[in-house]
C-alpha positions as CSV (number, residue, x, y, z in Angstrom):
1,V,41.7,110.8,-10.4
2,L,39.6,113.3,-8.5
3,P,40.4,115.7,-5.5
4,T,37.3,116.1,-3.3
5,I,35.5,118.9,-1.7
6,G,35.9,118.5,1.9
7,A,38.9,116.2,1.8
8,L,39.6,114.1,4.8
9,T,43.1,115.1,5.0
10,P,45.6,116.9,2.6
11,G,46.5,115.1,-0.5
12,Y,43.3,113.0,-0.3
13,L,42.0,111.8,-3.8
14,L,39.4,109.3,-5.2
15,L,40.3,107.0,-8.2
16,M,37.1,106.1,-10.2
17,P,37.0,104.0,-13.5
18,R,35.4,105.9,-16.4
19,R,32.9,103.0,-17.0
20,C,30.2,102.9,-14.3
21,V,30.7,99.7,-12.4
22,P,29.6,99.1,-8.8
23,S,33.1,98.0,-7.8
24,F,36.7,97.3,-9.1
25,A,35.7,93.7,-9.0
26,A,33.2,94.1,-11.9
27,L,36.2,95.5,-14.1
28,S,37.8,93.1,-16.7
29,E,41.2,91.7,-15.7
30,K,43.0,94.3,-18.0
31,E,41.1,97.2,-16.5
32,R,41.6,96.1,-12.9
33,K,45.4,95.7,-13.8
34,R,45.4,99.3,-15.1
35,A,43.7,100.8,-12.1
36,G,46.2,98.9,-9.9
37,D,49.2,100.1,-11.7
38,L,47.7,103.7,-11.5
39,A,47.0,103.2,-8.0
40,E,50.5,102.3,-7.1
41,K,51.9,105.2,-9.1
42,L,49.5,107.7,-7.2
43,R,50.5,106.1,-3.8
44,G,54.1,106.8,-4.5
45,L,53.3,110.4,-5.8
46,L,51.5,111.1,-2.5
47,A,53.9,109.4,-0.2
48,T,56.7,111.8,-1.7
49,H,54.4,115.0,-0.7
50,Y,52.1,113.8,1.9
51,G,53.7,110.7,3.7
52,P,52.3,106.9,3.5
53,T,48.9,106.4,2.0
54,I,46.1,104.0,2.6
55,I,44.0,102.8,-0.5
56,A,40.6,101.7,0.3
57,E,37.4,100.6,-1.5
58,H,34.2,101.6,0.0
59,G,30.6,100.8,-1.9
60,V,27.8,98.5,-2.7
61,G,27.7,95.1,-1.3
62,D,27.8,91.8,-3.2
63,D,24.0,92.1,-4.1
64,G,24.1,95.5,-5.2
65,S,22.5,97.0,-2.4
66,P,23.9,100.2,-1.1
67,S,26.0,99.9,2.2
68,A,27.0,102.8,4.6
69,A,25.3,105.5,2.5
70,C,28.0,105.1,-0.5
71,C,27.6,105.8,-4.0
72,S,27.2,102.9,-6.4
73,H,29.9,103.9,-8.7
74,A,33.5,102.0,-8.0
75,H,35.8,104.2,-6.2
76,W,39.1,103.9,-4.3
77,H,40.0,106.3,-1.5
78,F,43.5,107.5,-1.2
79,V,44.2,108.8,2.3
80,P,47.6,110.0,3.3
81,V,48.5,109.4,6.8
82,S,51.4,110.7,8.9
83,G,53.1,108.2,11.4
């Protein structure tokens, strides 16, 4: 879990697996479950302090080619939003 330089909004975080994979779909079932459990804990914590939080993955396409100038290491964006 990382805060970022130039965060989009207060509370913005990234979640990245330690193992370098192009997307969370490339993780094992056990790793995906662990990531999902952590993501829901983070969403709850962020909601307490910053409000509802969107989780979004942005990365490479199915063929491994970069899309939208993004890095090829799996990462989820946590973006708190206010109503």
